[in-house]
matplotlib code that plots the C-alpha trace (Angstrom):
import matplotlib.pyplot as plt

x = [-0.1, 0.8, -0.4, 0.2, 0.2, 0.1, -1.0, -2.2, -0.5, 2.9, 5.7, 5.8, 2.3, -0.9, 0.6, 3.8, 1.3, -0.7, 2.1, 3.6, 0.2, -0.3, 3.0, 2.6, -0.5, -0.2, 3.2, 3.2, -0.7, -0.4, -3.1, -3.3, -4.1, -3.8, -4.3, -4.9, -3.8, -4.4, -7.2, -5.5, -5.8, -6.6, -9.1, -8.2, -4.7, -5.5, -7.8, -4.7, -3.1, -5.9, -7.5, -10.8, -13.3, -11.9, -14.0, -12.5, -8.9, -9.5, -9.4, -9.3, -8.7, -7.6, -5.1, -4.9, -8.5, -8.6, -6.3, -7.6, -10.0, -10.1, -12.7, -11.4, -8.4, -10.1, -12.0, -9.0, -7.1, -9.3, -10.5, -6.6, -6.0, -9.2, -7.1, -3.9]
y = [0.1, 3.4, 6.7, 9.8, 13.4, 15.7, 19.2, 17.9, 19.0, 16.5, 18.3, 15.9, 15.8, 13.7, 10.6, 10.8, 10.1, 7.5, 5.3, 5.4, 4.2, 1.9, -0.1, -0.3, -1.9, -4.2, -5.2, -5.0, -5.2, -2.1, 0.1, 3.3, 6.1, 10.1, 13.2, 16.3, 19.3, 22.4, 24.9, 23.6, 20.0, 19.1, 16.3, 14.7, 14.2, 12.7, 9.9, 8.9, 8.5, 6.5, 2.4, 2.2, 3.6, 6.8, 8.3, 5.2, 5.9, 9.7, 12.3, 16.0, 18.8, 23.2, 23.3, 27.4, 27.3, 24.3, 21.7, 18.0, 17.2, 14.7, 12.1, 12.6, 11.0, 8.4, 7.5, 7.4, 5.6, 3.1, 2.7, 2.3, -0.6, -2.3, -2.8, -3.9]
z = [-0.1, -0.4, 0.5, -1.0, -0.3, -3.0, -3.8, -7.0, -9.4, -10.9, -11.9, -14.7, -16.0, -15.8, -17.5, -15.5, -12.3, -15.1, -15.5, -12.5, -10.4, -13.1, -12.7, -9.5, -9.0, -11.9, -10.8, -7.3, -6.5, -4.4, -3.3, -3.6, -1.4, -2.3, 0.0, -1.8, 0.3, -1.5, -2.6, -6.2, -6.3, -9.7, -9.2, -12.4, -11.5, -7.9, -9.5, -10.9, -7.6, -6.2, -6.0, -7.0, -5.0, -5.6, -2.6, -0.3, -1.5, -1.6, 1.5, 0.0, 2.3, 1.8, 4.8, 4.4, 5.4, 7.8, 8.8, 8.4, 11.2, 13.2, 11.8, 8.7, 10.1, 11.7, 8.3, 5.8, 8.8, 8.5, 5.8, 4.9, 7.3, 6.5, 3.2, 4.7]

ax = plt.figure().add_subplot(projection="3d")
ax.plot(x, y, z, "-o")
ax.set_aspect("equal")
plt.show()
């Protein structure tokens, strides 16, 4: 399993992100979780860094406006542990 914390914009482009994520899941069977931490997260790119179903493998927050609330972190941690 891998957890990506990202601002949602790859410096190498969405194609690189998609290809790298595909290699991890195909060759290693890795479950991917993504955490978007900015107010400008590219949802399409964030989707590339999360296994399906996306909603269960993603957490998005705007850290400038608020920090992660305890319930979000607990829910996400439980989801990650369930997939271990």
